[in-house]
C-alpha positions in Angstrom: -35.0 1.5 2.8 -35.9 1.2 6.5 -33.3 -1.5 7.0 -30.6 0.8 5.5 -31.7 3.8 7.5 -31.5 1.8 10.8 -28.1 0.2 10.3 -25.8 0.5 13.4 -24.8 4.1 14.1 -21.3 4.9 15.4 -20.9 7.0 18.5 -19.4 9.8 16.5 -22.2 9.9 14.0 -24.8 9.7 16.7 -23.2 12.6 18.5 -23.1 14.6 15.3 -26.8 13.8 14.5 -27.8 14.9 18.0 -25.9 18.2 17.6 -27.5 18.9 14.2 -31.0 18.2 15.5 -31.3 19.2 19.1 -28.5 21.7 19.0 -30.1 23.5 16.0 -33.4 23.6 17.8 -31.9 25.4 20.8 -29.9 27.9 18.7 -32.9 28.6 16.5 -34.9 29.5 19.5 -32.1 31.7 20.9 -31.8 33.7 17.7 -34.8 35.8 18.8 -32.6 37.1 21.6 -29.0 36.9 20.3 -27.2 37.7 17.1 -24.5 35.3 18.2 -27.0 32.5 18.3 -28.0 33.3 14.7 -24.4 33.2 13.6 -23.8 29.8 15.4 -27.0 28.5 13.9 -25.7 29.3 10.4 -22.4 27.7 11.2 -24.2 24.6 12.3 -26.2 24.5 9.1 -23.0 24.6 7.1 -21.4 21.9 9.2 -24.5 19.7 8.8 -23.4 19.3 5.1 -20.7 16.9 6.3 -23.2 15.0 8.4 -25.4 14.8 5.3 -22.6 13.1 3.4 -22.8 10.2 5.9 -26.6 10.1 6.0 -27.0 10.3 2.3 -25.4 6.9 1.9 -28.0 5.3 4.0 -30.9 6.5 2.0 -29.3 6.3 -1.5 -28.0 2.7 -0.9 -31.6 1.6 -1.1 -31.8 2.5 -4.8 -32.7 -0.6 -6.8 -30.1 0.2 -9.5 -27.5 2.7 -10.5 -29.0 6.1 -11.5 -27.7 7.9 -14.6 -27.2 11.6 -14.8 -30.3 12.0 -16.9 -32.4 10.1 -14.4 -31.0 12.2 -11.6 -31.9 15.3 -13.5 -35.4 14.0 -14.0 -35.6 13.3 -10.3 -34.7 16.9 -9.5 -37.0 18.5 -12.1 -39.9 16.2 -11.2 -39.4 16.9 -7.4 -39.3 20.7 -8.0 -42.5 20.6 -10.1 -44.3 18.4 -7.5 -43.2 20.8 -4.7 -44.3 23.9 -6.7 -47.8 22.4 -7.3 -48.1 21.1 -3.7 -46.9 24.4 -2.2 -49.3 26.4 -4.3 -52.2 24.3 -3.0 -50.9 24.7 0.6 -50.6 28.5 0.2 -54.2 28.7 -1.2 -55.5 26.6 1.7 -53.6 28.6 4.3 -54.7 31.9 2.8 -58.4 30.9 3.2 -58.1 29.1 6.5 -55.6 31.1 8.6 -56.5 34.8 8.0 -54.3 36.2 10.9 -51.2 34.3 9.6 -51.9 35.3 6.0 -52.3 39.0 6.9 -49.1 39.0 9.1 -47.1 37.3 6.4 -48.4 39.6 3.7 -47.5 42.6 5.9 -43.9 41.2 6.3 -43.5 40.9 2.6 -45.0 44.4 2.0 -42.7 46.0 4.6 -39.6 44.5 3.0 -40.8 45.5 -0.5 -41.4 49.0 0.7 -37.9 49.2 2.1 -36.5 48.2 -1.3 -38.6 50.8 -3.1 -37.3 53.5 -0.7 -33.8 52.5 -1.6 -34.5 52.7 -5.3 -36.2 56.1 -4.9 -33.2 57.3 -3.0 -30.8 56.1 -5.7 -32.8 58.1 -8.3 -32.4 61.3 -6.3 -30.1 64.3 -6.9 -27.0 64.2 -9.2 -24.4 65.9 -6.9 -21.2 64.1 -6.3 -22.1 63.6 -2.7 -25.4 62.1 -3.6 -23.8 59.9 -6.2 -21.4 58.5 -3.5 -24.3 58.0 -1.1 -26.3 56.3 -3.9 -23.4 54.0 -4.6 -23.1 53.1 -1.0 -26.8 52.4 -0.8 -26.5 50.2 -3.9 -23.9 48.1 -2.2 -26.1 47.9 0.9 -28.9 46.6 -1.3 -26.5 44.0 -2.9 -25.4 43.1 0.6 -29.0 42.6 1.7 -29.7 40.4 -1.3 -26.6 38.4 -0.7 -27.6 37.8 2.9 -31.1 36.7 1.8 -29.7 34.3 -0.8 -27.2 32.9 1.7 -29.9 32.2 4.3 -32.1 30.6 1.6 -29.3 28.4 0.5 -28.6 27.2 4.0 -32.3 26.5 4.5 -32.0 23.6 2.1 -29.7 21.9 4.6 -32.6 21.7 7.0 -33.3 18.4 5.1 -30.2 17.0 6.7 -31.6 17.3 10.2 -34.9 16.0 8.9 -33.2 12.8 7.7 -31.2 12.7 11.0 -34.5 12.9 13.0 -36.1 10.2 10.9 -33.1 7.8 11.5 -33.1 8.6 15.2 -36.9 8.1 15.5 -36.7 4.8 13.6 -33.9 3.6 15.8 -36.0 4.5 18.8 -39.0 2.6 17.5 -36.8 -0.4 16.7 -35.7 -0.5 20.3 -39.1 0.1 21.9 -41.3 -1.9 19.6 -38.9 -4.7 18.9 -41.6 -7.4 18.4 -43.5 -5.4 15.8 -40.3 -4.4 14.2 -39.2 -8.1 13.9 -42.5 -9.0 12.3 -41.6 -6.8 9.3 -44.4 -4.3 9.7 -42.3 -1.2 9.7 -43.9 1.2 7.2 -46.0 2.6 10.0 -42.9 3.7 11.9 -41.6 5.5 8.8 -44.9 7.3 8.3 -44.8 8.3 12.0 -41.3 9.6 11.7 -42.3 11.6 8.6 -45.3 13.1 10.4 -43.4 14.1 13.5 -40.5 15.6 11.6 -43.0 17.6 9.5 -44.6 19.0 12.7 -41.1 19.9 14.0 -40.5 21.6 10.6 -43.5 23.7 11.2 -42.7 24.6 14.8 -39.1 25.5 13.9 -40.4 28.2 11.6 -41.9 29.9 14.6 -39.1 29.6 17.1 -37.1 32.6 16.1 -40.0 35.1 16.3 -42.5 36.2 18.9 -46.0 36.2 17.5 -49.5 35.8 18.8 -50.7 32.2 18.9 -53.4 32.8 16.3 -50.5 33.6 13.9 -48.3 30.8 15.2 -50.9 28.2 14.6 -51.3 29.2 11.0 -47.5 29.3 10.5 -47.1 25.8 12.1 -49.8 24.2 10.0 -48.6 25.9 6.8 -44.9 25.0 7.2 -45.7 21.6 8.5 -47.5 20.8 5.3 -44.5 22.2 3.4 -42.3 19.9 5.5 -44.5 16.9 4.8 -44.1 17.6 1.1 -40.3 17.8 1.4 -40.3 14.6 3.4 -42.3 12.8 0.7 -39.9 14.1 -1.9 -37.0 12.8 0.2 -38.5 9.3 0.4 -39.6 9.3 -3.2 -36.3 10.4 -4.7 -34.2 8.5 -2.1 -31.7 11.3 -2.6 -30.9 13.8 0.2 -29.1 16.3 -2.1 -31.9 16.5 -4.6 -34.3 17.4 -1.8 -31.8 19.9 -0.4 -31.4 21.5 -3.8 -35.2 21.7 -4.4 -35.6 23.3 -0.9 -32.9 25.9 -1.5 -33.9 26.8 -5.0 -37.5 27.2 -4.1 -36.6 29.5 -1.2 -34.2 31.5 -3.3 -36.8 32.1 -6.1 -39.5 32.8 -3.5 -37.3 35.6 -2.0 -36.6 37.0 -5.4 -40.3 36.9 -6.2 -41.3 38.7 -3.0 -38.7 41.4 -3.0 -36.8 41.8 -6.3 -38.3 40.0 -9.4 -42.0 39.4 -9.8 -43.0 35.9 -10.6 -39.5 34.5 -10.1 -40.9 31.2 -8.8 -43.2 30.8 -11.8 -40.5 31.7 -14.2 -38.1 29.2 -12.6 -40.9 26.5 -12.7 -41.3 27.1 -16.5 -37.6 26.7 -17.0 -37.6 23.5 -14.9 -40.6 22.2 -16.8 -38.9 22.8 -20.1 -35.8 21.0 -18.9 -37.9 18.1 -17.6 -39.7 17.6 -20.9 -36.5 17.9 -22.9 -34.6 15.4 -20.8 -37.5 13.0 -20.5 -37.8 13.0 -24.3 -34.1 12.2 -24.7 -34.4 9.5 -22.1 -37.3 7.8 -23.9 -35.6 8.0 -27.3 -32.4 6.5 -25.9 -34.4 3.7 -24.2 -36.1 2.9 -27.5 -32.8 2.7 -29.4 -31.2 0.5 -26.8 -30.5 -3.0 -28.1 -32.6 -5.8 -26.5 -29.4 -7.7 -25.5 -28.0 -4.7 -23.7 -31.4 -4.2 -21.9 -31.2 -7.8 -20.7 -27.7 -7.5 -19.5 -28.6 -4.3 -17.5 -31.6 -6.2 -16.0 -29.3 -9.0 -14.9 -26.8 -6.5 -13.4 -29.6 -4.8 -11.5 -30.9 -8.1 -10.2 -27.4 -9.0 -8.9 
């Protein structure tokens, strides 16, 4: 895997990777002061999709054999279940360790939820024509707010593109600086170092766009860094950038729905994913048992080639 990730990088791809990584950091910090910076950051996240198309080939080319649709589905469902379990443990740990961050985060969720309740109460008000028109307008404002949240959550999954870009850049840097150790073949340490550093950056980036006391920031950095580490492990385990992007986006979307619109949306989605995982896994096992021995031998030979 490391050999594929550190293949020669063209000047155009290198420039695009630097823009997606360092450029995104700068814009994310500026969003606390400028709406324009926030808009540009969103545009950069969208454009990072095309960078991801290039980077995905580097990590997916290390697959030992061709992946079927069922196997790809199992990768996604398995990764989502792993992240749900891991994130639950992380949230419990943070809630008991970083009280200031936990209180601040709960207050943010409560404020947003109260705002939605006020909108609903307003919609249930008088029945005059003017009130109906105002209620209809308020309804569309609520839909607009939901759409903006889901749009932001969808783009959040593309943060995994800059993570992979950072990993590749850090590995290339280690290859250059520690050439003797790199040539000896002991490279897993560099990959773990890149994974750790990108997880720390993931945590820090979740504090760049807000101004909070350090006692809150530390809790946020540790919490989201652990989340980032989990996403990074999923990326290396699945060897599929888009599976990781989808898990990230879907989890953020269901978390937003759970906080503000639909109670236990994350848990309900997890049950659906678990059902799909068990169903597809059963089909995969049954099809493997029915597969003729000769066909299995041929596939083994093809995989070896």
